[in-house]
Each structure stands twice: as structure tokens, then as C-alpha cells.
C-alpha positions in Angstrom: -0.1 0.1 -0.1 1.3 3.5 -1.0 1.7 6.2 1.3 -0.5 8.7 -0.6 -3.7 8.4 -2.9 -3.0 11.4 -4.8 -0.5 14.4 -5.7 -1.8 17.0 -7.9 0.9 19.2 -10.0 -0.4 22.3 -11.4 1.6 23.5 -14.1 3.8 20.3 -13.5 4.8 19.7 -17.0 7.9 21.7 -16.6 11.4 21.1 -15.2 10.4 20.8 -11.5 7.3 19.1 -12.1 8.8 16.4 -13.8 11.2 16.1 -10.8 8.3 15.9 -8.5 6.4 13.5 -10.5 9.2 11.2 -10.9 9.7 11.4 -7.0 6.1 10.8 -6.2 5.4 8.1 -8.6 6.5 5.3 -6.4 4.8 7.1 -3.2 1.3 7.9 -4.4 -1.5 5.7 -6.2 -1.8 8.3 -8.9 0.1 11.6 -9.8 -2.0 14.2 -11.8 -0.2 16.8 -13.8 -2.6 19.9 -14.8 -1.2 21.4 -18.0 -2.3 23.1 -21.0 -1.4 20.4 -23.4 -2.4 16.5 -23.1 0.4 14.3 -22.8 0.3 10.3 -22.6 0.4 8.7 -19.2 3.4 7.0 -17.9 2.4 4.4 -15.4 0.3 6.2 -12.8 1.2 9.8 -13.9 -1.3 11.2 -16.0 -2.1 14.7 -17.6 -5.4 16.3 -17.2 -5.7 19.6 -19.5 -6.5 22.9 -17.8 -6.1 26.5 -18.8 -5.1 28.0 -15.5 -7.8 30.7 -16.1 -11.4 28.9 -16.0 -13.0 26.0 -13.8 -14.0 23.0 -15.8 -13.4 19.3 -15.6 -9.9 19.4 -14.1 -11.5 20.5 -10.7 -12.6 17.0 -9.8 -8.9 16.1 -9.6 -8.4 18.0 -6.6 -11.1 15.9 -4.5 -9.3 14.0 -1.8 -5.7 14.9 -2.9 -3.1 14.7 -0.3 -1.5 17.6 -1.7 -1.5 20.3 -4.1 1.7 21.9 -5.5 1.2 25.0 -7.7 4.0 25.6 -10.0 2.5 27.9 -12.4 4.4 30.9 -13.7 6.2 32.1 -16.7 9.7 32.0 -16.8 11.6 35.0 -15.4 14.6 34.6 -17.8 13.7 37.4 -20.1 13.8 41.1 -20.5 11.7 43.0 -18.3 9.5 44.6 -20.8 6.1 45.9 -20.1 4.7 43.1 -21.8 7.0 40.6 -20.0 6.1 42.0 -17.0 2.2 41.7 -17.2 2.7 38.0 -18.5 5.0 37.2 -15.6 2.4 38.5 -13.0 -0.7 37.2 -14.6 0.8 33.6 -15.1 1.3 33.4 -11.2 -1.5 35.5 -9.9 -4.4 34.2 -11.9 -4.0 30.3 -11.5 -3.3 30.9 -7.8 -6.4 32.8 -7.4 -8.5 30.1 -9.6 -7.1 27.2 -7.3 -8.1 29.3 -4.1 -11.6 29.8 -5.5 -12.0 26.1 -6.4 -10.4 24.7 -3.1 -12.8 27.1 -1.1 -16.1 25.6 -2.4 -14.7 22.1 -2.0 -16.2 19.7 0.5 -13.1 17.4 0.0 -10.3 19.5 -0.7 -6.6 18.7 -0.6 -5.0 18.3 2.8 -2.0 20.6 1.8 -1.6 23.3 -1.1 2.0 24.3 -1.6 2.5 27.4 -3.8 6.1 27.5 -5.1 7.3 30.9 -4.6 10.7 32.4 -4.7 13.7 33.1 -2.3 14.5 36.1 -4.6 11.9 38.0 -2.4 14.7 38.9 0.0 17.1 42.1 -0.5 20.4 41.8 -2.0 22.4 40.2 1.1 26.2 40.0 1.5 26.3 40.6 5.2 24.1 38.0 6.7 21.6 35.1 5.7 17.8 36.0 5.3 15.5 33.8 7.1 11.5 33.8 7.2 11.3 35.6 10.6 14.2 38.2 10.3 14.5 38.3 6.4 14.3 41.6 4.9 12.3 42.0 1.8 13.9 43.6 -1.3 12.7 46.0 -3.8 12.5 45.8 -7.7 10.2 44.0 -10.1 11.1 40.6 -9.1 10.3 41.2 -5.4 7.2 43.0 -6.5 6.0 39.8 -8.3 6.8 37.7 -5.1 4.7 40.0 -2.9 1.9 40.1 -5.2 2.0 36.3 -5.7 2.1 35.4 -2.0 -0.5 37.9 -1.1 -2.9 36.5 -3.5 -1.9 33.1 -2.1 -2.5 33.8 1.5 -5.7 35.8 0.9 -7.3 32.6 -0.4 -9.9 31.2 2.1 -9.2 27.5 2.4 -10.3 26.5 6.1 -9.7 22.7 5.6 -6.4 23.1 3.6 -3.2 23.9 4.9 -1.2 26.4 2.8 2.8 26.8 2.6 4.5 29.1 0.4 7.6 27.4 -0.3 10.3 30.1 -1.2 12.5 28.3 -3.6 16.2 28.8 -4.1 17.9 28.0 -7.5 16.9 24.2 -7.9 19.9 22.2 -9.2 19.8 19.1 -11.3 21.1 16.9 -14.4 18.7 18.4 -16.8 16.3 21.3 -17.3 17.9 23.4 -14.5 20.6 26.2 -14.5 23.3 23.7 -13.6 23.9 22.5 -17.3 24.4 26.1 -18.4 26.9 26.7 -15.8 28.6 23.2 -16.7 28.8 24.3 -20.4 30.6 27.4 -19.2 33.1 25.5 -17.3 33.5 23.1 -20.4 34.5 26.0 -22.7 36.9 27.5 -20.1 34.9 30.4 -19.4 33.6 29.2 -16.1 35.1 31.8 -13.8 33.4 34.3 -11.5 30.6 36.2 -12.9 30.6 39.9 -11.9 32.9 40.1 -8.7 31.7 36.8 -7.8 30.9 37.8 -4.2 27.1 37.4 -4.6 25.8 34.5 -2.8 23.8 31.8 -4.6 20.6 30.3 -2.9 20.8 26.9 -4.2 19.4 23.6 -3.5 19.6 20.2 -4.9 16.4 19.2 -6.8 16.1 16.0 -4.6 15.9 18.0 -1.7 13.0 20.1 -3.2 11.2 17.1 -3.4 11.9 15.7 0.0 11.0 19.0 1.4 7.3 18.9 -0.1 7.0 15.4 1.4 8.2 16.6 4.9 5.7 19.3 5.1 3.0 17.0 3.9 3.8 14.7 6.7 3.9 17.2 9.5 0.4 18.3 10.0 1.4 21.4 12.1 3.5 23.2 9.3 1.8 26.3 7.3 2.9 29.6 6.2 6.3 30.6 4.8 9.2 28.2 4.4 12.6 28.9 2.6 13.9 26.2 0.7 17.3 26.5 0.0 20.3 24.6 1.1 21.8 25.6 4.6 25.2 26.6 3.1 24.8 29.0 0.3 27.8 29.8 -1.8 29.4 32.7 -3.3 29.5 32.8 -7.0 33.2 32.5 -7.4 33.3 29.7 -5.1 30.3 27.8 -6.7 32.1 28.0 -10.2 35.4 27.0 -8.5 33.8 23.8 -7.3 32.1 22.9 -10.6 35.6 23.4 -12.2 37.3 21.2 -9.5 34.7 18.4 -9.9 34.7 18.6 -13.8 38.5 18.6 -13.8 38.8 21.9 -15.6 41.8 23.8 -14.1 40.9 27.2 -15.5 37.9 29.4 -15.8 37.9 33.0 -17.3 35.9 35.4 -15.3 32.8 37.5 -16.8 33.0 41.0 -15.6 29.6 42.8 -15.1 29.9 45.0 -18.1 30.3 41.9 -20.1 27.4 40.2 -18.3 25.1 43.4 -19.0 26.0 43.3 -22.8 25.4 39.4 -22.7 22.2 39.7 -21.0 21.0 42.2 -23.5 22.0 40.0 -26.6 20.1 37.0 -25.2 17.2 38.6 -23.8 17.5 38.1 -20.1 18.3 40.5 -16.9 21.7 40.8 -15.3 19.8 40.9 -12.0 19.5 37.0 -12.3 23.1 36.5 -12.1 24.4 39.6 -10.3 22.0 39.5 -7.1 23.1 38.1 -3.9 20.7 35.9 -2.8 21.8 34.5 0.9 18.9 32.7 2.3 18.6 30.3 5.4 16.0 27.5 5.6 15.4 28.2 9.1 11.8 27.0 9.6 12.5 23.8 7.8 15.5 23.0 9.9 13.7 24.1 13.2 11.1 21.4 12.2 13.5 18.7 12.0 14.0 18.6 8.1 17.6 17.2 7.2 18.8 18.4 3.8 20.7 15.6 1.9 22.8 17.8 0.0 23.9 20.4 2.5 26.8 21.8 0.8 27.2 22.7 -2.9 30.2 20.2 -3.3 28.0 17.2 -2.5 25.3 18.5 -4.9 27.8 18.9 -7.8 29.3 15.8 -7.2 25.8 14.0 -7.3 24.7 15.8 -10.6 28.1 15.3 -12.3 28.1 11.4 -11.2 26.0 10.7 -14.5 27.3 12.8 -17.2 25.0 13.1 -20.4 
């Protein structure tokens, strides 16, 4: 007998949704992915079509669910034009409000609703780590997105469903994450520090992301905001050095800030995604007893590189 009956992943057809579906396939009777396009079933993992905007047949999938994880949101790896800003906000707020409205009306709603938000909500921090209690909220568009997103989430009235906003660091894995891109830089000999290299990276191994959601599900007293980032953040220069060392690349040319700004313009992204210092502490998870399997970056990097594509 499996531990859970049903896990629902809204917007779960991307990188992290794939990780979570694979993790829960042996733990739950069924894993339901809510996505815009139909996909063939794989064992007990199946896709149900929704548009993230309107109520339709998909709502029955939430009945008696052990957990709903909302992963919806347009990729922020783009230029912050007026059009993209509107799309980034709408792609998060609209599905969140929709799910809240549906759950509010349900007789047998999910036991737990996790909204995957972002650890970038905190300020640029090089002086000390930011936790859920003492952390200081930053400023700028990406922080505005997080604030609107979380506000919408917590305003949803779900008296029979616990809610957790999981502020996620940069998830690292073998495919689909940012790690393969950093590894490619190392392979080409340009995997040195980015900017001055002193900015911290709030990272977390993809397996610990999945494990943390199960931990929160199994702890009925958990609710509110939780940071999900490894306990030991690394400065960018040190993180790149660890990748070079693990891969066996002795040198890595640095990328100064001016070059990153030009490159970001060329490829259509924002330099903030690289240069902001995200020093985040998962205080509440650790205080609740969660143990990260990959506490330090060198452990995560070695695991990811243990199977090279």
C-alpha cells in the first residue's frame, strides 16, 4: 500500500514538475499533472488539461488529494519589458486565485496546498543570511512579483486546507535546471566568477526540493512561509570553482559585470538574475527537523556530475 492516494501538480509539465512527478510516482497511487497540453500517461502519472484561468472538468482532480503543488509561472529569464512584466505577474496570480476559489468551495479539498514561490523576495544580502522571521524584503520588479503572488495565495480562504508558500532557491539537477548551463561555461573554459563573484547563490538540490514537500505534507502543523534553499549558500566565485574542480577543468575565465550586461541584452535576459546576492537560510525547515541530503554545494555538484550526459 502506498503512502498517498493522490498528488496534484498544477503547471507540472516543466522541469520541477517532472522532478516531483518522478519522486512521487512510487509513493502515491496517482500523480495528476494539470497542464495546457495533453500528454500520454506514464504508469500512474497522467495529464489533465486545464488553462489555468477557468473552472472546468479538471476541478474534480483536487477531490481527496493529499497535496496540491502549484508550479505555475512564466519563466523570468527574459527582458523585463512591459508586456513580459504583465505576463509574469498574470501567469502566477491568475492560476493561484483560481485554485483558491475552487478549493474554497470544495467539500473534500486537498489536505495541503504548496505554492512554489521564490527566495528572490529577500534583499540583496552579502552581510548575513535571510530567514523567514528576520529576513528583509527587497525592492524591484522581481520582489514585487513575489509580494503580489504570496499576497494572492494567503488571501485565499481555505479553512480545510493547509497552505505553505515555499520560497525556492535555484534548483539544481542534471537536466532542465540552470546547472547544465553553468557546466557548459566550465567546459568552454569560461566558467570563472560572474561579476565580482561575491554574490551568494541560494541553491538547492532538486531531490531535496522533492523531499521537503513530502516533509511538509507529513508534518500537519506546518503552514505559512518556508525557505527551501540549502543551509550553506556559496558565493558565485566559490560555486564556479567547485564545478571546475569536480569536472577537472583547471581554469575558468571570469565574466566582468559590463560583459554580463551586454550578454544579457543579447540573449534577452536580465543581469539581476546573475548578479543579485541571494543569501537565504531555511530556518523553519531545519527547526521543524528537516535534514537536507545535500547540505553543501560540493555534495550536490558531485552527485549531479556522477552521471554525465
